[in-house]
C-alpha positions, 0 to 999 in steps of 0.5 A: 475456479481453476488454479493457474500455477504460474503468472506466465499462464495468465500472460499467455492467455492475455496474448501478451508477448514475453521477452524474458523470464527470471525467477522474480519477474517477467519482461514483456512487450507492453499490451498497450502498444499505442502508447509506445514508439516503435511498438515497444520493441525493448519490452517496457512492461514487467510483471513480478512473479511472486506478487502479480504486480504489473508496471510499465516504464512508459506509464501505461498501467500499474497495479495488480493482475486483476487491474491488467485483466480489467484493462485488456478484457473490459470485464468486471472485477469479479470476472477478472478475479476468476480469470486471475485466480492462482495459487498465491491467492486464497479462495477464502480471502477473495470471498471475504473481499467480494462479500465485503466482510472480514475473514472468520476469526482465527487464532493469532499467528505465533511468532515462530509459525512456519507459513507454508505457501498455502497459508494465505489466510494466515498471512492476511490474518496479520492485517485483520488482527491489526484491525484492517478490514477486507474492504481496505485490503481490496481498496489499497490493493494489498497483497502477499509475497509467499517467498519472504512472507511479507505483506505487499503495499503498492505505492501509487502517486498520481495514478502511477505505480511507483514501486512496492513496499514489503512489510515482512512478518518476521525478521529484519529489516521490517520494511523493504522498498523497491530499489530506486523508488523516489520516496522523497518526491512522492506522498503515499496516499496522495491519490486517495487524499480528501480535503476536509478542514484544511489540515493534512495529517502526515504519517511516517509509514503506509500502514499508518496512513491506510489505518487513518483512511479506514477510520474516516481521516481521509485527509491523511498521507504518509511521507514514507519515512521520518522526514519531509523534503522540499518537494513533498512540502510543495505538494502538501501546500497544494492540498492543504492549509495546515500540517498535522504531524502524526509521526511515531511516538519515539525519539526519532519521530519526535525529533523529526516532527520538531525539525519539520516544524522548525524548517517549514513552520513560518510558511504554513501552520503546523501542529504536532500530535502528542500521543499518550506514552503508552501508544507507539504510533497512531495505529494504537490509538483506540478505545481501551477494548481495542475497538475502532479509532475514536478520538478528537485530533485537537485533544492530542495536539501538543500545545 
């Protein structure tokens, strides 16, 4: 695998016409021109230079550079990974993904550690230390931003990339969202939701939702905040017959949970998860030796 130093090189190799380049993104004419009027003269296709995330404002495609290469070249994921391999992706991480195994054990990242642009394994190690495995990282298209040292979480809804959420490893605010992302009109995890017993588990944050899916609770979505809009509620009624609120175990989460039950409780069955006080959120619910999530939801529902 040869290293490609810039996303521009990849787009050039794919014969994608570039309109404008800035420090943060590359504006292009969409390679799927059959979906555009006037051959996309305005340049509706954007690629973020730090993350490789691609999105078209007409809705042709959204995802990673790997997704883009697969769509254009019709190749396998391994071939696309080889094609895209660049300085912001580590060999070790992709070997972990392809072998469907977690990365080798490493010391936990010190809070004051200075992450150089080449310490990608340590950035991903943050996720592995929290219990996420390589299959989950791959399945949810999680990435990294080496500039502000953050985990990248793409937000898909009905197969469209709506934006990204950055989970910063250091500093505040801890989460940063794409400006203008319609959080109140979408449900994170909606496309991966699986109907089970009729109950929809509702989390606040994206990592809580991903954690629940990894541990078998695929009837889970996230509202991307401690509130539930009327649009989100309408979507939830279409996919489930009851709501189980799994918000954070703090005052804000408890107040928001009770407010949702008071607002919508007459229209649908609603349960509120009651976590033991030592747990701050659903990710921390595990066996005492920090093994995989293992509990009965019914035992944690407030009476």
